C-alpha positions in Angstrom: 158.5 149.0 73.3 161.8 147.4 74.5 165.3 148.2 73.5 168.8 146.7 73.2 171.8 149.0 73.2 175.3 147.9 72.6 178.6 149.6 73.1 181.9 149.0 71.2 184.1 146.3 72.4 181.7 143.6 73.6 183.3 141.1 71.2 180.9 138.4 70.0 178.5 138.7 72.9 174.9 139.2 71.7 171.9 139.7 73.8 168.4 138.9 72.6 165.5 140.6 74.4 161.8 140.5 74.5 160.9 138.6 71.4 162.9 140.8 69.1 164.4 137.6 67.6 163.0 134.1 67.2 163.5 131.6 70.0 166.6 129.5 69.6 166.5 126.1 68.0 165.0 123.5 70.3 163.4 126.1 72.6 159.7 126.1 73.3 157.8 128.9 71.6 156.8 130.3 75.0 160.5 130.3 76.1 160.5 133.2 78.6 164.2 133.9 78.9 166.5 136.7 77.8 169.2 134.9 75.8 172.9 135.6 75.2 175.8 134.0 73.4 179.3 134.5 72.2 182.3 135.8 74.1 181.9 135.3 77.9 185.3 135.9 79.4 183.9 138.3 82.1 180.6 136.5 82.7 178.8 139.1 80.5 176.4 136.5 79.2 174.9 136.2 82.7 174.5 132.4 82.6 176.7 131.7 85.7 179.7 130.8 83.7 182.7 132.4 82.0 182.8 129.9 79.1 182.0 131.2 75.6 178.7 130.1 74.2 178.2 129.2 70.6 174.4 128.9 71.0 172.0 131.1 72.9 171.7 130.4 76.6 169.4 131.9 79.2 170.5 134.9 81.2 170.0 133.6 84.8 166.8 134.8 86.3 165.8 137.4 83.6 162.6 136.7 81.8 161.7 138.8 78.8 158.5 139.9 80.6 160.6 141.4 83.4 163.0 143.4 81.2 162.2 146.8 79.6 165.7 147.5 78.2 169.2 146.1 78.1 172.5 148.0 77.7 176.0 146.6 77.2 179.4 148.0 77.8 182.9 146.9 77.1 186.4 147.8 76.1 188.4 144.7 76.8 187.6 141.3 78.3 187.5 142.4 81.9 185.3 145.4 81.1 182.5 143.6 79.2 179.2 143.9 81.1 175.5 144.3 80.7 172.8 146.1 82.7 169.1 145.5 82.5 166.3 148.0 83.2 163.4 146.0 84.7 159.7 146.8 84.3 159.5 148.2 87.8 162.2 150.8 87.1 165.0 149.1 88.9 168.2 147.7 87.5 170.4 144.6 87.5 173.9 144.1 86.1 176.4 141.4 85.4 179.8 140.7 83.8 183.2 142.5 84.2 183.5 144.9 87.1 187.1 145.9 87.3 186.1 149.6 87.4 182.9 149.2 89.3 180.8 149.3 86.1 178.1 147.0 87.6 177.2 149.6 90.2 176.8 147.1 93.0 179.3 148.7 95.3 182.1 146.3 94.5 184.7 145.5 91.8 183.9 141.8 91.8 183.0 140.1 88.5 179.4 138.7 88.5 178.4 135.9 86.2 174.7 136.3 87.0 172.6 139.4 87.3 172.8 141.3 90.6 170.7 144.3 91.7 172.1 147.8 91.3 171.0 149.1 94.8 170.7 152.8 94.0 168.6 152.3 90.8 164.9 153.1 91.1 162.7 155.2 88.9 164.9 154.5 85.8 163.6 155.5 82.4 166.7 154.7 80.2 170.1 153.0 80.4 173.4 153.2 78.5 176.7 151.4 78.6 180.2 152.5 77.7 183.8 151.8 78.1 183.8 150.2 81.6 181.0 152.4 82.8 177.2 152.6 82.9 174.5 155.3 83.0 170.9 155.6 84.0 168.4 158.4 83.3 165.8 158.6 86.0 162.2 159.6 85.7 163.1 162.9 87.4 165.5 163.7 84.4 168.6 163.2 86.5 171.5 161.1 85.3 173.4 158.6 87.4 176.8 157.2 86.3 179.2 154.5 87.7 182.4 152.8 86.7 185.6 154.1 85.1 186.2 157.8 85.5 189.9 158.2 84.4 188.9 161.1 82.1 186.0 162.5 84.2 183.4 160.7 82.1 181.1 160.1 85.1 180.5 163.8 85.3 180.9 164.1 89.1 183.8 166.6 89.0 186.4 163.9 89.8 188.6 161.4 88.0 187.9 158.7 90.6 186.1 155.5 89.5 182.9 154.7 91.4 181.4 151.3 92.0 178.1 152.9 93.0 176.0 155.4 91.0 177.0 159.0 91.4 175.0 162.1 90.1 176.2 163.3 86.8 173.2 165.6 86.1 170.6 166.7 88.8 166.9 166.2 88.8 165.1 168.5 86.3 168.0 168.6 83.9 165.7 167.9 81.0 167.7 164.8 80.1 165.8 161.9 78.5 168.6 159.8 77.1 172.3 159.1 77.4 173.6 157.4 74.2 175.7 154.3 74.2 179.3 155.4 74.3 182.3 154.6 72.2 185.8 154.0 73.7 187.0 157.5 73.7 185.8 158.1 77.2 183.5 161.0 76.6 179.9 161.2 77.8 176.8 162.8 76.3 173.2 163.5 77.4 170.2 164.9 75.6 
């Protein structure tokens, strides 16, 4: 089964994944693409643009068959982003990146999906207020992005544009829930 997770603050952006909704009007029934529409000020729709979309448009390069799970994060226009867990256990992200929430080692906004280099063996994702999380198959938790309140769990208050370890392997963690804007983190 595939999942879509959304965090507070993403505005009108909506992502459709893996046949959980009907294909958009005019699309072929075999249309393979993950679709997104709505607010797009930070490129969070992943279609190569920052123009808002009133109708569903394809997320560049992401087919429904390739994606196991999507998570979104937000807070304000420059913090809106999305991250995809691919079937092979790797991740890609796009959108706002002012706090490094895309995990690609930069703070550059991306309007199309880019790989998150450190992500392999991912079992679950979550997004939050300008940050993202991944639970790995070994039950460790990685976090990246805003850390003003220590929400990455790495013992600092320094933002990170690359994943850092929040919980070590064998922690027993299976999920990190989508986070609301009060800058706290949870794992279970």
